[in-house]
N, C-alpha and C positions, 0 to 999 in steps of 0.2 A: 197475082201475088198479093197476099193480105198484108196490111200495114202492121208494122211491129208495134206491140202494145207496151209502151214504156212504163206506164203506171202499173200494168200487170207484172212486169219484171221487178219493179221496186217492191210491190206487195209480196211477191214470192221470195224475196231475198232479205227484207228488213222489216222492222216494226214501225208502223206509222205513228206520228205524234201530232197532237193538236197544235194549232197556231199559238195558243196561250202558253203551252208547255215549251214549245220551241223557242219563243222569244224570252221566256223567263230563264231558260237555260243559258241563253246568250247574255242576257242582262240580269244577273242575280239581284235579289233584293238589296237595295242600297246603292245600286249603280247610278241612279238618277235622283234628282230632287223630288221631294214629296210635293204633291200638287199644292200650289199656293204658298209654298215655303221656300225662301231663297236660302241656299246653303253654299258657303264658300268652298271651292274645291270640287263641287259636284255640278254635273251638267245634265243635259237631256238628249233624248233621241228626237229625230224629226221624221215624220211620215208625210208622204205626198200622195194626193189622190186627184183624179180628174174624171169628171163625168163625160161620157161620150157626147160629142157635139159641143162641149163647152170650150172656151178659148183661153181658159186660165186654170192653172193648177192651184189646189188649195193645200196649205201646209199646216200640219198639226204637231204641237209639242207633245212628246211622249214622256210622261213623268213616271215615277217609280212604280205606280200601280198598274201601268200598262193598259189601262182601261180603254184608251182611244184605239188600241189595236183591235180589241174585241169588237168595237163599234164599226171600224172600217171594213173588216173582213166580212161583215154581214151585208155590206152593200154590194152593188154590181159595178162599182167604180173601179177604174184601173188604179192600183195602189202600189207604191214602191217605198222601200226603206233600206238604208244601209246599216251595217252593224257597227255604228260609230256614234259617239256622243258629241254634242256640239255646245258651244257657248252662244247663247242667244237663239234666235229663230231663223237664222240663215244657214243654208247648207253649203255655203262657200267653203272651200278647202281650208282657208286661213282661220276659220272658226272651228274646225274639227279638233277635238281634244284627245279622245281615246279610241283605239281600235279594239273591238271586242272579238272580232272574227275576220279571217281573210276568206273571201268568197270569190269563186270564179265561175264564169259561164262555160258550158260545154254543149255545143249543138252538134247535130249530125250523127247522133247515136241512133241509127235508123233500122238496124237489123239485129237479130239475135246474136250473130257472130261478133258484131261490134260491142254489144252489151257484155258478152262473155269475156271479150278481150279486156274491157274496162275493169271487170271484176278481177281478172288475173293480174292486171297492172297494179291494182290496189293491194292485192294480197302477196305479191311476189317479193316484197322487201325493197330496200333502197339501192341495191346493187344493180348495175346495168347488165342484163343477161340477153344474149343473142341480139345485141345492138338495139335493145329496146329499154327505154327508161321507165322505171316504175313510178308510182305516185304515192304520196302520203295518204294514209287512210283518213278520209273526211270524217268529221263528227256527224254531219248530216248530208244527205243528198236530197235535194228538193226538185220535184218534177214541176216544171213551169208550163206544161202543156205541150210545148214543141221542143223543149230541150231540158237540160239539167243545170242545177246550181250546186256546186260543191262548196260546203261550208266547213272551214277549219276553225273551230271555236277555241280561243286561247284560254289557258288556265287562269291567266291574269291579263287584264287589258294592257295595251301598249300605248304610251304617250306618243302623240304624233308630232314630234319635233321634225324640223325640215330635213335634217340628216337621216333621221329614222325613216321618214317617208320615202326618200330616195332609195334606200337599201331595200325596204319592203316592196317597193314597186319592181325592183329588179328581180327579187325572189319570186314575186307573184307572176311576173311575166314569164319566167322560165317554167314554173309549174304549169301555167296555162299552155305553153308550147308543148310540154310533154303530154298533157291531157289530149290535145287536139291532133298531134302529128304521129303518134306512135302506133295507131291502129284502131283506136276506139271511136274515131269520127270519120264520116265520109267527107267532111269539109277540111281535110288535113292541109289543103293548099290555100286555105282562106282563113287562117287563124284570126279570131277576133279578140284583140287585146283591149281590155278596159282599164279604167283608172282604179286605183286603190279606193277611191271615194265613191265608186259606182253604186247606185241604188239598185236593188233587186226586187222583182215582183214579190209582194208580201205573201207569206204562207197563209192560205185560207182565202185569198182574194181571187177574183175572176181572171181567167186567162184569155188569150186572143180567141180561142175556139169555144169559149163559153164554159169550160170546166173550171175547177178550182185548183189552185196551186197547193201541192201536198208535200209534207216533209217526212223523211224516214231516218231513223237513228241508225248510224253505221258504225261509229267508233267513239273513242273517248276524246276529251279535250286535249289540245296540243300545246306545244311550246314552239318558239321560233327555232330553237336548237333542233327539235325533232324534224321540222320542215327542211332545215338546212341539210340534213342527211341525204335527202332525195335529189339534190341538184349538184352539179359540178361546183367546185370550190369558188370559182369566180362569180357565181350568182348568189352566194350565201349572204345573208344579212348578219353583220357582226357588230355594227355600231347601233345598238338599240338598248333600251332599258324597259323593264316592266313598270307598271304603275307604282309610283312612290307614295309613301305615307307622309311625305314631307308637307307640313302645313305652310300656308302662305306667309305667316309671320316668321317662321323659321327660314323660309326661302329669302326673306328680306335681309336677314342677317348673313346668310351663307352666300347669296348672290346679289349683293347690293346694286351693282351696275345694271344687271338684268331687271331687277325690281324697279329701279328708277326709270328705265327706258320703257319697259313694257307695261308696268302696272300704274306708276305715277303719271308718266307723260303719255301713256297709251299710244306709243308709236307702233305702227304696223310693221310687219316684216317687209323687206324691200321687194318690189316687183318691177318688172320691165313693161313699159307701156308703149304701144305703137300709136300712130295717128289713127283717128277714127275713120279716116278715108278708106282704110283697108277693109273694115267691116262692111261699109256700104258698097265698096267695089265687089266684094264677094257675093252680095245679094244680087247685083247685076249679072255677075258671071253665072251663078246657078240658074237664074231665070232664063239665061240665053242657052245653057247647055245641059241642064239636068235631064237624066233619063231614068226609066224604071230600073230598079236594081241598084241604083246609086243614090236614091233620094235621102235615105237615112244618113248616109255619110255626108251629104251636102249640108244637112241641118247640123250634124255633129261638128263639121268644120266651121259653120257659122258660129256655133257656141265657142269654139276655141278662139276664133278671131275676136269675138265679143270680149272674152277674158283678156286677150292681149291688148285690146284697144280701150280697156276700162269702160266698156259699155255697160250700163246698169242691167242687172238681170231682168228687171221688169220690161225694159225696152226689147231685150233679146226675146223674151217670152212672147211679147205682143207680135213681134216680127215673125217669129217662127210659126206660131199658130195661125197667123195671117197668111202664111204661105201654103196652108193645107189645100184650099180650093185650087190653087195653081198646080200643086203637086199631083192632084187627082186628075189633071188633064194629061198627065204623062204616063198613065198606066193604071194598074189595079189600085184599090182603095188604100190611101195613105191616111193614117188615123192620128188622133190626138195622142194615143199611146205611143206611136212611133216617135212623135215629137218629144214627148215626156222623157223617153229613154235617151234620145239624142242630146237633149239639153244637159245630161249628166256630165258632158265634156266641159261644162263651164267651171273649170277648176284649174289650179296651178299645174297639175300633172300634165296637161295637154298644151301648155304654153310653147313647148319646144317640139310640137308635133311635126315630123319631117315633111317637107314639101313634096318629096317623091311619093310618100305614102298618101298624101292628100290627092295627088294627081291620079294614082292608081285606084283609089277607092271611090272617088267622085267621078272619074272618067271625064274630068274637065281639064283641058290643057292650061298650064300656067307657064308663061314665059319668064324664065329667071332673069334677074337683072344682070347685065353685062357691063363691064367697065371699058371705056374707050382707052386704047393703048396709051395715048398721050396724057390723058387725065390721070391714069394710074401712075405713070412715070413721074408726073408732076407731084402727085400725092406722096410718093415714096421719097422724092427729093426733099420736100418740105419736112416730112417726118424725120429723115436722117439729120437734116439741119437742126431741127428742134432738139433731137437727142444730143447733138454736139454741144448745144447751148446749155441743156438741162443737166447733163451728167459730167462728173469729174473723171479723172483718169481711171478710177477704180469702179466706174459704172454706178456710182452712188448719186442719187438725186440731189441737186444743189438747190432747187426751188420747185414749186408746184407740189404735187403729191408726195407723201413720204414713201421711202422705199419699203418693200415688204420686210426686209431685215429690220428696219427701224421700227416698223409696226409691231413685229413679234417681240423685239427686245424691250420696247416701251411697255408692252402689255405685261411681260415677265417682271419688269421692275416694279410695277404697281400691283402685282399679284404674286407675292413671294412664294406661296405654296400652291400656286395655280397649276392646273394640269393642261396638257396639250389640247385635249378635247374641248376644254373650256375656252382656250385661246381661239380655236377654230370657230366655235359658236359665237364668241363676242366680236371677233374681227371680220368674220366672213371669209377668211383665207382658207385655201384647200389644205387637206391633211399633208400633202406632199410639201407645200410651201412652209407650213409650220415646222415640220420635221427638219427641213433643210436649214432653217435659220435658228432653230431652238438653242443650239449649243455654241452659237457664234457671238462675238462681240462687235460692236460698231468700230 
């Protein structure tokens, strides 16, 4: 049986575009800073490349001329880039500023029938027919050599606020599920969910099998509202905004507290940090139990633990590439390219990566912590006693932290014309909590 020609199917269905045209369409003129010129309110792209056999990735700032992209795709290096702009030279998620496109991986399109099903899925509209969910029409489909990347390029970039990221992650995860499970992929039982910040092999760069990644124009640019039509209501992104024309000096007047905290005091967003022992424990665990077929997931988990434990990326990178010789004793060739992609998990989106998923994908058993019955009982007794001391008859805090009602009401009193969404953002309280206490008095 002859192998299905994925590039041939793309050529017969759509028009190919060059890398320079592909990236210029995603990042129109004016998206980034001009080379050598700092502009407030503008950011840059970041490309990453790695030479086979090297132990460290190189990062390149992509300015508005996009010249570095032309240079990189002419090499034989493994190159990746995400459709995102960043503040500074770090690809950490906290420095991500605007999302220009939502992209998803789709592997397992191995037969003509699966290809034809994908085309039907894209063309059938957003209604669920015959128990099969359709897909939004991508702006581009990119052939990565062994799979596909579906790019949904936005008409206007989307600011990556924390609440926005959470909703877009949920929407993206659902679209990924629909792409993999409805009949277009032979890997429907092994859906690969990636982060919103995932980098993808650059169009024009070399693939694992020595070909070049190629892009094909499929549809028009999209909006989040358009993507929402294709998923059930509970997966839709509704709390988001498109790129604003608000200047920093105007933001200072409109959002003084935010300006003082984030711009003047340069305070970072809050993060949860574990002890570094967790990171080093995982290195020992994977060395004792990693097997072929699970090596990528072991390195990916290492990256998630590094983020949780506040391990510098440079240390993670050194450790991960240093594990390649060991990984190659456990099966077929494990490459720098495999590590490069696995390290994409070093971002906030994976901090809550479920332990059951880690166990399933790494095939490494992890014994979950268990509480001794007597210790838990004692803990509850202490907690209840503390509550009796801390709370009055109405359940209001008498000392210690302010009650959530007090936080909401205090915020309202200092923001006479404030909105609920601003209260959420400033206080860190959930939407449900703000709504609950919005129209009550202490």
